[in-house]
Phi, psi and omega in degrees: 000134179294152178299313186304328185273347178294324176294322182291324175294323174297318181289326172300318176295323179295327187276353181097013177127189187291155181288167177297322186293324180290326179294321180296318181292335183275353174282154180302154185290337172290321178294323182292327178285333178278343187301313178301318179298318174297317180292325174298316184298317178290325180289319178271351176241315183283314183297319170299323181291328170296319174301316176304312178300322181291318184291327179300340187261005180254149168271108184213096177255115185298339178269351166232074180288346178290339183262011186289138172186174178277132184239355182077234187256027176302310183300319180296317180293325179297310187290330182275330184246336188238009183241090183296332179301323183288320175296323179290317183288337173296317183291314180300321181295315184298312179296310181296316182291318182296307182297320182287331180290304181302310175304319180294323184291308170313305183287331177288330175291323182286320177299308186305315178290337177290316187265001179282344183253157186265133181196154177303124179095002182302327177289327176299307180308308178308315183295317182298321182289328178278351185298321184302328180286343182260355180274141177307135184303321187292314175298323177293312180304320180295318181295313175297322183290310188271331182248340190256314194252008181292132179297335185266318189220021181285153176301312187298314184289328173301315171298322179291322173298320191264337189254342187243145175298146178090353186046057175294130177229068184287149172277090194298319179284332178270330183258322183236060186290321187291316179293323177297321177295312179297320176304314184293320176308306179306311186297325182285315196263348174304317179296326174301318175293326176298321179297315180291324184286322175300318178298319177292316171305317188284337175284353176283132187298132180290337178294324179291312181305314183291323177301310181304308182298320176298324181288353178094012179290146180277175180301312180302307183296324175294322176291322184287321191260343182246307186290309190297311176301327178285336179271012183299310185285333180285329176290321178297317177290325173293316169308317183291310183291325178292321181296313180303314183286314176298316181304335177270002186293128182233330183302310180301316187292319180290312183288331190257313187234346180053042173085345191264191339307136185067242171237028180304321182247009178286117180254172182302314178298324173301322179290325169303312180297319181295316186287310192271331180262305181286321181270356179053029176253089185299314186298313178294316178295326183292319183297318171301324177296321176296315181293329174298325178294318181293316178299317181306320184289325183294309181303318183297309181305314183291326179294318180289319174302310182301314176304316185291331174287318176299315178291333175291331182273353183289000000 
């Protein structure tokens, strides 16, 4: 070691070790490259969540700014014990997300199997199946409300009048609001599931498929014994991402039903909007938002475990 470096080394030992800059420089280059993205993710996700936690512990109504103050868990006590809309929204969220994810996975699997084979026009079919996922959610919700589900001149009622006996003309958004919203969510997210499952199907080796066919397996046996076990992880990934995205869906509910009739289609994210924006109660809305995060984590865990048990039994 050079003589000029000895005082610097002595100072480092006296200070208790290398400096923060020296520790950063000693890290592998891969970690240093990931560090900006990690810091950005913490800044845009964890910092707002911590701020939301702080807001949820305060009494803060924008219409009464003079009464703002720290109230602890009073907002949580209010939504759990004195707000029936919260309980209805909790049940609606669980039903909507579970139904939309499972039906989207099943329909996406059907779509993926349809476009996984070669036939004339497959590219056009694939494009048409992907189109719902590319339409803006607000525009799609308005089209479904005014053009498809309208009780007077909607396409769905026209089909029921012409194709079914008795000329049924149900008011879908008035009589079956939950089914209507779930149907729109499935229509939108099934193409997303198709992309994930199609990637899984195309990763199966053709040599394995040919070997099974040579052994005399039927198309159903090939799908059951080769395709489905291979898609286990892809189904779990689709269920995980679908739950994360669908639980945040607000546009169809706001544009089609505004949470009604009553609270029939009010979900937890829409309840956050109703409390914080329409009701100007930031503290209560923040408390509901924190509960949304917790419920999402529980639903995701339960869904992954259920999918894992199902795939082990295949």
